[in-house]
All heavy atoms as TSV, in Angstrom:
chain	resi	resn	atom	element	x	y	z
A	1	MET	N	N	192.953	53.913	155.573
A	1	MET	CA	C	194.126	53.099	155.520
A	1	MET	C	C	194.604	53.088	154.067
A	1	MET	O	O	193.813	53.098	153.137
A	1	MET	CB	C	193.730	51.679	155.973
A	1	MET	CG	C	194.779	50.649	155.774
A	1	MET	SD	S	194.248	48.988	156.296
A	1	MET	CE	C	193.782	49.256	157.970
A	2	GLN	N	N	195.921	53.060	153.877
A	2	GLN	CA	C	196.488	53.009	152.536
A	2	GLN	C	C	197.190	51.679	152.291
A	2	GLN	O	O	197.627	51.025	153.260
A	2	GLN	CB	C	197.462	54.136	152.314
A	2	GLN	CG	C	196.795	55.485	152.219
A	2	GLN	CD	C	197.738	56.556	151.710
A	2	GLN	OE1	O	198.949	56.407	151.733
A	2	GLN	NE2	N	197.163	57.640	151.175
A	3	ALA	N	N	197.316	51.331	151.032
A	3	ALA	CA	C	197.986	50.084	150.644
A	3	ALA	C	C	198.472	50.230	149.210
A	3	ALA	O	O	198.226	51.241	148.551
A	3	ALA	CB	C	197.028	48.902	150.757
A	4	THR	N	N	199.154	49.201	148.733
A	4	THR	CA	C	199.669	49.151	147.369
A	4	THR	C	C	199.062	47.936	146.667
A	4	THR	O	O	199.003	46.855	147.235
A	4	THR	CB	C	201.214	49.012	147.401
A	4	THR	OG1	O	201.751	50.099	148.140
A	4	THR	CG2	C	201.794	49.019	146.013
A	5	VAL	N	N	198.613	48.146	145.420
A	5	VAL	CA	C	198.008	47.071	144.658
A	5	VAL	C	C	199.059	45.988	144.356
A	5	VAL	O	O	200.123	46.293	143.811
A	5	VAL	CB	C	197.391	47.586	143.349
A	5	VAL	CG1	C	196.859	46.429	142.506
A	5	VAL	CG2	C	196.295	48.601	143.640
A	6	LYS	N	N	198.760	44.758	144.745
A	6	LYS	CA	C	199.632	43.634	144.437
A	6	LYS	C	C	199.146	42.945	143.174
A	6	LYS	O	O	199.953	42.545	142.317
A	6	LYS	CB	C	199.666	42.631	145.585
A	6	LYS	CG	C	200.555	41.449	145.275
A	6	LYS	CD	C	200.618	40.456	146.402
A	6	LYS	CE	C	201.516	39.310	145.958
A	6	LYS	NZ	N	201.426	38.198	146.885
A	7	ALA	N	N	197.817	42.790	143.050
A	7	ALA	CA	C	197.233	42.121	141.890
A	7	ALA	C	C	195.847	42.653	141.614
A	7	ALA	O	O	195.145	43.046	142.545
A	7	ALA	CB	C	197.188	40.619	142.129
A	8	PHE	N	N	195.475	42.673	140.335
A	8	PHE	CA	C	194.125	43.056	139.962
A	8	PHE	C	C	193.736	42.311	138.715
A	8	PHE	O	O	194.478	42.290	137.734
A	8	PHE	CB	C	193.990	44.565	139.704
A	8	PHE	CG	C	192.650	44.989	139.241
A	8	PHE	CD1	C	191.561	44.917	140.071
A	8	PHE	CD2	C	192.452	45.449	137.950
A	8	PHE	CE1	C	190.287	45.277	139.629
A	8	PHE	CE2	C	191.202	45.829	137.507
A	8	PHE	CZ	C	190.116	45.734	138.347
A	9	ASP	N	N	192.558	41.663	138.736
A	9	ASP	CA	C	192.038	40.942	137.594
A	9	ASP	C	C	190.848	41.756	137.025
A	9	ASP	O	O	189.806	41.854	137.679
A	9	ASP	CB	C	191.576	39.542	138.026
A	9	ASP	CG	C	191.058	38.694	136.893
A	9	ASP	OD1	O	190.400	39.233	135.964
A	9	ASP	OD2	O	191.331	37.477	136.901
A	10	ALA	N	N	191.026	42.316	135.848
A	10	ALA	CA	C	189.990	43.156	135.264
A	10	ALA	C	C	188.724	42.371	134.924
A	10	ALA	O	O	187.622	42.953	134.934
A	10	ALA	CB	C	190.519	43.839	133.995
A	11	ASP	N	N	188.837	41.079	134.660
A	11	ASP	CA	C	187.677	40.278	134.341
A	11	ASP	C	C	186.774	40.050	135.561
A	11	ASP	O	O	185.557	40.153	135.477
A	11	ASP	CB	C	188.084	38.925	133.757
A	11	ASP	CG	C	188.727	39.052	132.391
A	11	ASP	OD1	O	188.403	40.027	131.657
A	11	ASP	OD2	O	189.558	38.215	132.052
A	12	THR	N	N	187.388	39.744	136.716
A	12	THR	CA	C	186.598	39.490	137.933
A	12	THR	C	C	186.461	40.722	138.805
A	12	THR	O	O	185.678	40.743	139.756
A	12	THR	CB	C	187.246	38.397	138.782
A	12	THR	OG1	O	188.518	38.830	139.236
A	12	THR	CG2	C	187.369	37.093	138.011
A	13	ARG	N	N	187.247	41.790	138.465
A	13	ARG	CA	C	187.261	43.050	139.225
A	13	ARG	C	C	187.623	42.831	140.681
A	13	ARG	O	O	187.148	43.499	141.573
A	13	ARG	CB	C	185.936	43.774	139.073
A	13	ARG	CG	C	185.654	44.122	137.619
A	13	ARG	CD	C	184.261	44.643	137.354
A	13	ARG	NE	N	183.767	45.650	138.261
A	13	ARG	CZ	C	183.739	46.967	137.989
A	13	ARG	NH1	N	184.131	47.400	136.844
A	13	ARG	NH2	N	183.296	47.800	138.890
A	14	SER	N	N	188.501	41.870	140.915
A	14	SER	CA	C	188.986	41.562	142.254
A	14	SER	C	C	190.510	41.517	142.232
A	14	SER	O	O	191.126	41.516	141.181
A	14	SER	CB	C	188.410	40.225	142.734
A	14	SER	OG	O	188.885	39.175	141.892
A	15	GLY	N	N	191.084	41.452	143.430
A	15	GLY	CA	C	192.553	41.393	143.494
A	15	GLY	C	C	193.016	41.403	144.923
A	15	GLY	O	O	192.307	40.971	145.833
A	16	SER	N	N	194.231	41.904	145.139
A	16	SER	CA	C	194.772	41.973	146.492
A	16	SER	C	C	195.696	43.194	146.595
A	16	SER	O	O	196.179	43.714	145.597
A	16	SER	CB	C	195.540	40.701	146.819
A	16	SER	OG	O	196.663	40.556	145.982
A	17	VAL	N	N	195.869	43.605	147.835
A	17	VAL	CA	C	196.728	44.740	148.143
A	17	VAL	C	C	197.710	44.319	149.232
A	17	VAL	O	O	197.485	43.376	149.972
A	17	VAL	CB	C	195.925	45.973	148.609
A	17	VAL	CG1	C	195.019	46.473	147.509
A	17	VAL	CG2	C	195.133	45.673	149.865
A	18	LEU	N	N	198.803	45.070	149.307
A	18	LEU	CA	C	199.774	44.918	150.401
A	18	LEU	C	C	199.669	46.131	151.293
A	18	LEU	O	O	199.812	47.271	150.836
A	18	LEU	CB	C	201.192	44.794	149.854
A	18	LEU	CG	C	201.523	43.516	149.101
A	18	LEU	CD1	C	202.922	43.628	148.512
A	18	LEU	CD2	C	201.403	42.307	150.001
A	19	LEU	N	N	199.404	45.881	152.574
A	19	LEU	CA	C	199.417	46.970	153.552
A	19	LEU	C	C	200.860	47.386	153.781
A	19	LEU	O	O	201.795	46.666	153.409
A	19	LEU	CB	C	198.788	46.502	154.875
A	19	LEU	CG	C	197.349	46.005	154.785
A	19	LEU	CD1	C	196.852	45.596	156.159
A	19	LEU	CD2	C	196.430	47.024	154.168
A	20	ASP	N	N	201.064	48.521	154.397
A	20	ASP	CA	C	202.423	49.033	154.608
A	20	ASP	C	C	203.257	48.127	155.508
A	20	ASP	O	O	204.469	48.145	155.446
A	20	ASP	CB	C	202.375	50.457	155.171
A	20	ASP	CG	C	201.844	51.458	154.151
A	20	ASP	OD1	O	201.859	51.150	152.932
A	20	ASP	OD2	O	201.424	52.540	154.560
A	21	ASP	N	N	202.599	47.274	156.303
A	21	ASP	CA	C	203.357	46.337	157.146
A	21	ASP	C	C	203.642	45.006	156.442
A	21	ASP	O	O	204.173	44.084	157.019
A	21	ASP	CB	C	202.616	46.074	158.473
A	21	ASP	CG	C	201.314	45.300	158.325
A	21	ASP	OD1	O	200.958	44.913	157.175
A	21	ASP	OD2	O	200.637	45.081	159.323
A	22	GLY	N	N	203.254	44.909	155.146
A	22	GLY	CA	C	203.505	43.732	154.353
A	22	GLY	C	C	202.379	42.703	154.343
A	22	GLY	O	O	202.452	41.706	153.611
A	23	THR	N	N	201.310	42.964	155.080
A	23	THR	CA	C	200.180	42.064	155.109
A	23	THR	C	C	199.402	42.139	153.788
A	23	THR	O	O	199.129	43.231	153.321
A	23	THR	CB	C	199.207	42.439	156.257
A	23	THR	OG1	O	199.922	42.402	157.486
A	23	THR	CG2	C	198.005	41.493	156.314
A	24	GLU	N	N	199.096	40.967	153.214
A	24	GLU	CA	C	198.306	40.943	151.980
A	24	GLU	C	C	196.838	40.762	152.329
A	24	GLU	O	O	196.487	39.888	153.137
A	24	GLU	CB	C	198.772	39.799	151.080
A	24	GLU	CG	C	198.063	39.754	149.764
A	24	GLU	CD	C	198.581	38.688	148.813
A	24	GLU	OE1	O	199.593	38.037	149.132
A	24	GLU	OE2	O	197.965	38.517	147.730
A	25	LEU	N	N	195.983	41.577	151.725
A	25	LEU	CA	C	194.545	41.468	151.895
A	25	LEU	C	C	193.860	41.381	150.529
A	25	LEU	O	O	194.156	42.201	149.645
A	25	LEU	CB	C	193.968	42.674	152.615
A	25	LEU	CG	C	194.209	42.818	154.112
A	25	LEU	CD1	C	193.580	44.143	154.620
A	25	LEU	CD2	C	193.623	41.650	154.867
A	26	PRO	N	N	192.965	40.421	150.363
A	26	PRO	CA	C	192.218	40.361	149.085
A	26	PRO	C	C	191.043	41.310	149.118
A	26	PRO	O	O	190.559	41.721	150.165
A	26	PRO	CB	C	191.724	38.903	149.077
A	26	PRO	CG	C	191.544	38.557	150.522
A	26	PRO	CD	C	192.642	39.304	151.260
A	27	PHE	N	N	190.591	41.718	147.920
A	27	PHE	CA	C	189.346	42.480	147.807
A	27	PHE	C	C	188.507	41.867	146.701
A	27	PHE	O	O	189.038	41.283	145.747
A	27	PHE	CB	C	189.611	43.979	147.569
A	27	PHE	CG	C	190.306	44.332	146.309
A	27	PHE	CD1	C	189.597	44.529	145.124
A	27	PHE	CD2	C	191.694	44.435	146.267
A	27	PHE	CE1	C	190.250	44.849	143.942
A	27	PHE	CE2	C	192.358	44.759	145.106
A	27	PHE	CZ	C	191.638	44.988	143.943
A	28	ASP	N	N	187.195	42.020	146.816
A	28	ASP	CA	C	186.290	41.439	145.835
A	28	ASP	C	C	185.710	42.534	144.920
A	28	ASP	O	O	186.008	43.716	145.100
A	28	ASP	CB	C	185.172	40.646	146.502
A	28	ASP	CG	C	184.348	41.446	147.515
A	28	ASP	OD1	O	184.337	42.705	147.414
A	28	ASP	OD2	O	183.690	40.845	148.365
A	29	ALA	N	N	184.880	42.115	143.970
A	29	ALA	CA	C	184.316	43.048	143.030
A	29	ALA	C	C	183.446	44.108	143.692
A	29	ALA	O	O	183.395	45.251	143.246
A	29	ALA	CB	C	183.481	42.276	141.960
A	30	ALA	N	N	182.757	43.746	144.789
A	30	ALA	CA	C	181.917	44.696	145.488
A	30	ALA	C	C	182.754	45.843	146.087
A	30	ALA	O	O	182.376	47.001	146.003
A	30	ALA	CB	C	181.110	44.010	146.565
A	31	ALA	N	N	183.896	45.518	146.660
A	31	ALA	CA	C	184.787	46.543	147.235
A	31	ALA	C	C	185.361	47.433	146.119
A	31	ALA	O	O	185.466	48.625	146.287
A	31	ALA	CB	C	185.923	45.864	148.024
A	32	PHE	N	N	185.687	46.819	144.989
A	32	PHE	CA	C	186.199	47.602	143.867
A	32	PHE	C	C	185.119	48.544	143.334
A	32	PHE	O	O	185.360	49.730	143.130
A	32	PHE	CB	C	186.670	46.658	142.757
A	32	PHE	CG	C	187.199	47.363	141.553
A	32	PHE	CD1	C	188.460	47.922	141.538
A	32	PHE	CD2	C	186.420	47.475	140.396
A	32	PHE	CE1	C	188.923	48.604	140.425
A	32	PHE	CE2	C	186.895	48.129	139.270
A	32	PHE	CZ	C	188.134	48.707	139.287
A	33	ALA	N	N	183.892	48.039	143.159
A	33	ALA	CA	C	182.788	48.847	142.647
A	33	ALA	C	C	182.446	49.994	143.594
A	33	ALA	O	O	182.097	51.099	143.142
A	33	ALA	CB	C	181.559	47.962	142.391
A	34	ALA	N	N	182.566	49.772	144.898
A	34	ALA	CA	C	182.250	50.805	145.880
A	34	ALA	C	C	183.170	52.008	145.774
A	34	ALA	O	O	182.785	53.116	146.160
A	34	ALA	CB	C	182.300	50.206	147.286
A	35	GLY	N	N	184.377	51.826	145.219
A	35	GLY	CA	C	185.304	52.920	145.078
A	35	GLY	C	C	185.154	53.740	143.814
A	35	GLY	O	O	185.820	54.751	143.647
A	36	GLY	N	N	184.292	53.293	142.906
A	36	GLY	CA	C	184.028	54.050	141.698
A	36	GLY	C	C	185.159	54.061	140.667
A	36	GLY	O	O	185.241	54.950	139.847
A	37	LEU	N	N	185.999	53.045	140.718
A	37	LEU	CA	C	187.128	52.973	139.801
A	37	LEU	C	C	186.795	52.176	138.534
A	37	LEU	O	O	185.865	51.379	138.537
A	37	LEU	CB	C	188.347	52.331	140.502
A	37	LEU	CG	C	188.820	53.037	141.764
A	37	LEU	CD1	C	189.961	52.252	142.393
A	37	LEU	CD2	C	189.256	54.446	141.454
A	38	LEU	N	N	187.629	52.374	137.509
A	38	LEU	CA	C	187.498	51.598	136.272
A	38	LEU	C	C	188.560	50.498	136.172
A	38	LEU	O	O	188.307	49.449	135.586
A	38	LEU	CB	C	187.601	52.519	135.061
A	38	LEU	CG	C	186.551	53.612	134.944
A	38	LEU	CD1	C	186.829	54.485	133.745
A	38	LEU	CD2	C	185.163	53.009	134.888
A	39	ARG	N	N	189.757	50.746	136.751
A	39	ARG	CA	C	190.817	49.762	136.702
A	39	ARG	C	C	191.847	50.115	137.752
A	39	ARG	O	O	191.862	51.227	138.298
A	39	ARG	CB	C	191.458	49.690	135.327
A	39	ARG	CG	C	192.200	50.964	134.923
A	39	ARG	CD	C	192.749	50.939	133.520
A	39	ARG	NE	N	191.722	50.906	132.520
A	39	ARG	CZ	C	191.113	51.966	131.992
A	39	ARG	NH1	N	191.414	53.154	132.422
A	39	ARG	NH2	N	190.197	51.838	131.055
A	40	LEU	N	N	192.719	49.158	138.013
A	40	LEU	CA	C	193.862	49.352	138.894
A	40	LEU	C	C	195.096	48.774	138.224
A	40	LEU	O	O	194.965	47.883	137.361
A	40	LEU	CB	C	193.661	48.657	140.243
A	40	LEU	CG	C	192.619	49.261	141.184
A	40	LEU	CD1	C	192.380	48.329	142.364
A	40	LEU	CD2	C	193.077	50.619	141.685
A	41	ARG	N	N	196.274	49.213	138.630
A	41	ARG	CA	C	197.492	48.631	138.105
A	41	ARG	C	C	198.432	48.245	139.261
A	41	ARG	O	O	198.370	48.841	140.340
A	41	ARG	CB	C	198.192	49.576	137.136
A	41	ARG	CG	C	198.760	50.811	137.729
A	41	ARG	CD	C	199.405	51.718	136.676
A	41	ARG	NE	N	200.181	52.776	137.236
A	41	ARG	CZ	C	199.706	53.797	137.954
A	41	ARG	NH1	N	198.429	53.892	138.187
A	41	ARG	NH2	N	200.518	54.717	138.419
A	42	PHE	N	N	199.297	47.292	138.997
A	42	PHE	CA	C	200.281	46.828	139.962
A	42	PHE	C	C	201.085	48.025	140.484
A	42	PHE	O	O	201.516	48.868	139.714
A	42	PHE	CB	C	201.187	45.794	139.290
A	42	PHE	CG	C	202.310	45.341	140.173
A	42	PHE	CD1	C	202.113	44.407	141.143
A	42	PHE	CD2	C	203.591	45.882	140.009
A	42	PHE	CE1	C	203.151	43.987	141.971
A	42	PHE	CE2	C	204.636	45.467	140.806
A	42	PHE	CZ	C	204.407	44.520	141.804
A	43	GLY	N	N	201.258	48.086	141.793
A	43	GLY	CA	C	202.067	49.123	142.398
A	43	GLY	C	C	201.341	50.402	142.724
A	43	GLY	O	O	201.908	51.305	143.327
A	44	GLN	N	N	200.104	50.540	142.311
A	44	GLN	CA	C	199.331	51.770	142.522
A	44	GLN	C	C	198.967	51.893	144.004
A	44	GLN	O	O	198.605	50.905	144.646
A	44	GLN	CB	C	198.069	51.702	141.677
A	44	GLN	CG	C	197.342	52.990	141.534
A	44	GLN	CD	C	196.301	52.911	140.416
A	44	GLN	OE1	O	195.853	51.853	140.015
A	44	GLN	NE2	N	195.931	54.048	139.906
A	45	ARG	N	N	199.043	53.103	144.532
A	45	ARG	CA	C	198.646	53.354	145.912
A	45	ARG	C	C	197.138	53.570	145.964
A	45	ARG	O	O	196.568	54.278	145.118
A	45	ARG	CB	C	199.349	54.590	146.486
A	45	ARG	CG	C	200.808	54.397	146.709
A	45	ARG	CD	C	201.120	53.428	147.817
A	45	ARG	NE	N	200.853	54.017	149.119
A	45	ARG	CZ	C	200.960	53.361	150.266
A	45	ARG	NH1	N	201.319	52.099	150.281
A	45	ARG	NH2	N	200.709	53.951	151.403
A	46	VAL	N	N	196.495	52.968	146.953
A	46	VAL	CA	C	195.056	53.063	147.104
A	46	VAL	C	C	194.672	53.324	148.567
A	46	VAL	O	O	195.432	53.063	149.480
A	46	VAL	CB	C	194.342	51.749	146.632
A	46	VAL	CG1	C	194.466	51.589	145.133
A	46	VAL	CG2	C	194.889	50.531	147.332
A	47	ASN	N	N	193.484	53.887	148.725
A	47	ASN	CA	C	192.847	54.014	150.061
A	47	ASN	C	C	191.897	52.857	150.228
A	47	ASN	O	O	191.232	52.448	149.259
A	47	ASN	CB	C	192.073	55.308	150.159
A	47	ASN	CG	C	192.924	56.501	150.502
A	47	ASN	OD1	O	194.039	56.354	150.989
A	47	ASN	ND2	N	192.410	57.680	150.247
A	48	LEU	N	N	191.782	52.383	151.461
A	48	LEU	CA	C	190.899	51.257	151.764
A	48	LEU	C	C	189.982	51.609	152.924
A	48	LEU	O	O	190.377	52.305	153.839
A	48	LEU	CB	C	191.717	50.029	152.217
A	48	LEU	CG	C	192.856	49.575	151.352
A	48	LEU	CD1	C	193.618	48.466	152.081
A	48	LEU	CD2	C	192.349	49.084	150.013
A	49	ALA	N	N	188.799	51.047	152.875
A	49	ALA	CA	C	187.933	50.968	154.038
A	49	ALA	C	C	187.882	49.479	154.409
A	49	ALA	O	O	187.661	48.632	153.518
A	49	ALA	CB	C	186.543	51.515	153.770
A	50	VAL	N	N	188.133	49.170	155.663
A	50	VAL	CA	C	188.160	47.785	156.114
A	50	VAL	C	C	187.179	47.624	157.254
A	50	VAL	O	O	187.110	48.469	158.148
A	50	VAL	CB	C	189.584	47.397	156.585
A	50	VAL	CG1	C	189.633	45.962	157.070
A	50	VAL	CG2	C	190.601	47.610	155.451
A	51	ASP	N	N	186.407	46.533	157.204
A	51	ASP	CA	C	185.434	46.243	158.271
A	51	ASP	C	C	185.608	44.782	158.669
A	51	ASP	O	O	185.390	43.891	157.840
A	51	ASP	CB	C	184.026	46.514	157.791
A	51	ASP	CG	C	182.987	46.332	158.851
A	51	ASP	OD1	O	183.327	46.313	160.046
A	51	ASP	OD2	O	181.784	46.169	158.511
A	52	GLY	N	N	186.036	44.552	159.889
A	52	GLY	CA	C	186.209	43.192	160.359
A	52	GLY	C	C	187.261	42.404	159.576
A	52	GLY	O	O	187.117	41.205	159.369
A	53	GLY	N	N	188.320	43.077	159.140
A	53	GLY	CA	C	189.379	42.419	158.405
A	53	GLY	C	C	189.089	42.225	156.915
A	53	GLY	O	O	189.912	41.688	156.181
A	54	ARG	N	N	187.920	42.690	156.464
A	54	ARG	CA	C	187.518	42.569	155.049
A	54	ARG	C	C	187.528	43.944	154.424
A	54	ARG	O	O	186.955	44.897	154.959
A	54	ARG	CB	C	186.128	41.944	154.967
A	54	ARG	CG	C	185.634	41.756	153.569
A	54	ARG	CD	C	184.200	41.163	153.585
A	54	ARG	NE	N	183.621	41.342	152.298
A	54	ARG	CZ	C	182.941	42.399	151.884
A	54	ARG	NH1	N	182.767	43.400	152.673
A	54	ARG	NH2	N	182.467	42.455	150.656
A	55	ILE	N	N	188.101	44.058	153.232
A	55	ILE	CA	C	188.094	45.322	152.505
A	55	ILE	C	C	186.703	45.546	151.938
A	55	ILE	O	O	186.149	44.700	151.245
A	55	ILE	CB	C	189.128	45.336	151.371
A	55	ILE	CG1	C	190.541	45.206	151.941
A	55	ILE	CG2	C	189.017	46.603	150.533
A	55	ILE	CD1	C	191.634	45.064	150.890
A	56	THR	N	N	186.130	46.724	152.250
A	56	THR	CA	C	184.775	47.058	151.758
A	56	THR	C	C	184.808	48.095	150.661
A	56	THR	O	O	183.859	48.212	149.901
A	56	THR	CB	C	183.897	47.535	152.902
A	56	THR	OG1	O	184.506	48.683	153.521
A	56	THR	CG2	C	183.678	46.437	153.941
A	57	VAL	N	N	185.897	48.884	150.590
A	57	VAL	CA	C	186.065	49.915	149.539
A	57	VAL	C	C	187.531	50.010	149.158
A	57	VAL	O	O	188.397	50.044	150.035
A	57	VAL	CB	C	185.598	51.322	150.017
A	57	VAL	CG1	C	185.787	52.351	148.917
A	57	VAL	CG2	C	184.164	51.291	150.476
A	58	VAL	N	N	187.773	50.062	147.849
A	58	VAL	CA	C	189.121	50.327	147.313
A	58	VAL	C	C	188.974	51.550	146.385
A	58	VAL	O	O	188.129	51.533	145.489
A	58	VAL	CB	C	189.668	49.169	146.475
A	58	VAL	CG1	C	191.022	49.516	145.877
A	58	VAL	CG2	C	189.750	47.879	147.281
A	59	THR	N	N	189.763	52.575	146.626
A	59	THR	CA	C	189.752	53.747	145.756
A	59	THR	C	C	191.160	54.329	145.666
A	59	THR	O	O	192.053	53.925	146.425
A	59	THR	CB	C	188.711	54.787	146.200
A	59	THR	OG1	O	188.506	55.711	145.138
A	59	THR	CG2	C	189.115	55.506	147.439
A	60	LEU	N	N	191.372	55.229	144.740
A	60	LEU	CA	C	192.683	55.827	144.599
A	60	LEU	C	C	193.032	56.660	145.830
A	60	LEU	O	O	192.176	57.212	146.485
A	60	LEU	CB	C	192.726	56.728	143.354
A	60	LEU	CG	C	192.504	56.053	142.017
A	60	LEU	CD1	C	192.603	57.064	140.898
A	60	LEU	CD2	C	193.504	54.935	141.814
A	61	SER	N	N	194.338	56.741	146.117
A	61	SER	CA	C	194.776	57.469	147.319
A	61	SER	C	C	194.452	58.966	147.208
A	61	SER	O	O	194.404	59.645	148.221
A	61	SER	CB	C	196.263	57.249	147.580
A	61	SER	OG	O	197.027	57.692	146.491
A	62	THR	N	N	194.190	59.455	146.003
A	62	THR	CA	C	193.842	60.863	145.818
A	62	THR	C	C	192.339	61.119	145.935
A	62	THR	O	O	191.933	62.265	145.900
A	62	THR	CB	C	194.346	61.380	144.451
A	62	THR	OG1	O	193.829	60.553	143.428
A	62	THR	CG2	C	195.864	61.385	144.420
A	63	PHE	N	N	191.548	60.054	146.009
A	63	PHE	CA	C	190.099	60.177	146.128
A	63	PHE	C	C	189.682	60.010	147.604
A	63	PHE	O	O	190.278	59.200	148.293
A	63	PHE	CB	C	189.368	59.103	145.316
A	63	PHE	CG	C	189.477	59.207	143.849
A	63	PHE	CD1	C	190.188	60.222	143.205
A	63	PHE	CD2	C	188.818	58.280	143.028
A	63	PHE	CE1	C	190.267	60.295	141.840
A	63	PHE	CE2	C	188.902	58.347	141.649
A	63	PHE	CZ	C	189.625	59.347	141.059
A	64	PRO	N	N	188.668	60.713	148.021
A	64	PRO	CA	C	188.152	60.490	149.391
A	64	PRO	C	C	187.387	59.157	149.434
A	64	PRO	O	O	186.807	58.735	148.439
A	64	PRO	CB	C	187.237	61.660	149.648
A	64	PRO	CG	C	186.779	62.077	148.275
A	64	PRO	CD	C	187.927	61.765	147.353
A	65	LEU	N	N	187.421	58.531	150.609
A	65	LEU	CA	C	186.601	57.340	150.800
A	65	LEU	C	C	185.140	57.765	150.894
A	65	LEU	O	O	184.835	58.792	151.536
A	65	LEU	CB	C	187.006	56.606	152.076
A	65	LEU	CG	C	188.332	55.840	151.993
A	65	LEU	CD1	C	188.766	55.367	153.365
A	65	LEU	CD2	C	188.214	54.639	151.040
A	66	PRO	N	N	184.224	56.997	150.310
A	66	PRO	CA	C	182.799	57.325	150.448
A	66	PRO	C	C	182.365	57.144	151.906
A	66	PRO	O	O	182.941	56.328	152.623
A	66	PRO	CB	C	182.107	56.345	149.514
A	66	PRO	CG	C	183.080	55.289	149.205
A	66	PRO	CD	C	184.432	55.802	149.488
A	67	PRO	N	N	181.369	57.894	152.339
A	67	PRO	CA	C	180.878	57.716	153.716
A	67	PRO	C	C	180.271	56.315	153.902
A	67	PRO	O	O	179.712	55.759	152.971
A	67	PRO	CB	C	179.807	58.793	153.868
A	67	PRO	CG	C	179.520	59.309	152.519
A	67	PRO	CD	C	180.628	58.873	151.606
A	68	HIS	N	N	180.450	55.797	155.096
A	68	HIS	CA	C	179.923	54.438	155.382
A	68	HIS	C	C	178.489	54.529	155.787
A	68	HIS	O	O	178.084	55.150	156.610
A	68	HIS	CB	C	180.661	53.762	156.484
A	68	HIS	CG	C	182.143	53.669	156.322
A	68	HIS	ND1	N	182.913	54.499	155.559
A	68	HIS	CD2	C	183.009	52.801	156.860
A	68	HIS	CE1	C	184.173	54.151	155.635
A	68	HIS	NE2	N	184.262	53.146	156.429
């Protein structure tokens, strides 16, 4: 699934994304760490892994999602 970064806090390593249908979903530091990223910026396109409505991985849209 793809989305656009709405907010990212570098201190907490958490933030939120907007899905293509406009739904906002938050992500926590664990989901950010699982994607192997160093930072995100507003408006950046990302790939997501979602489990039960919770984001488990956030990574760049050009990176493959890690296997679950």
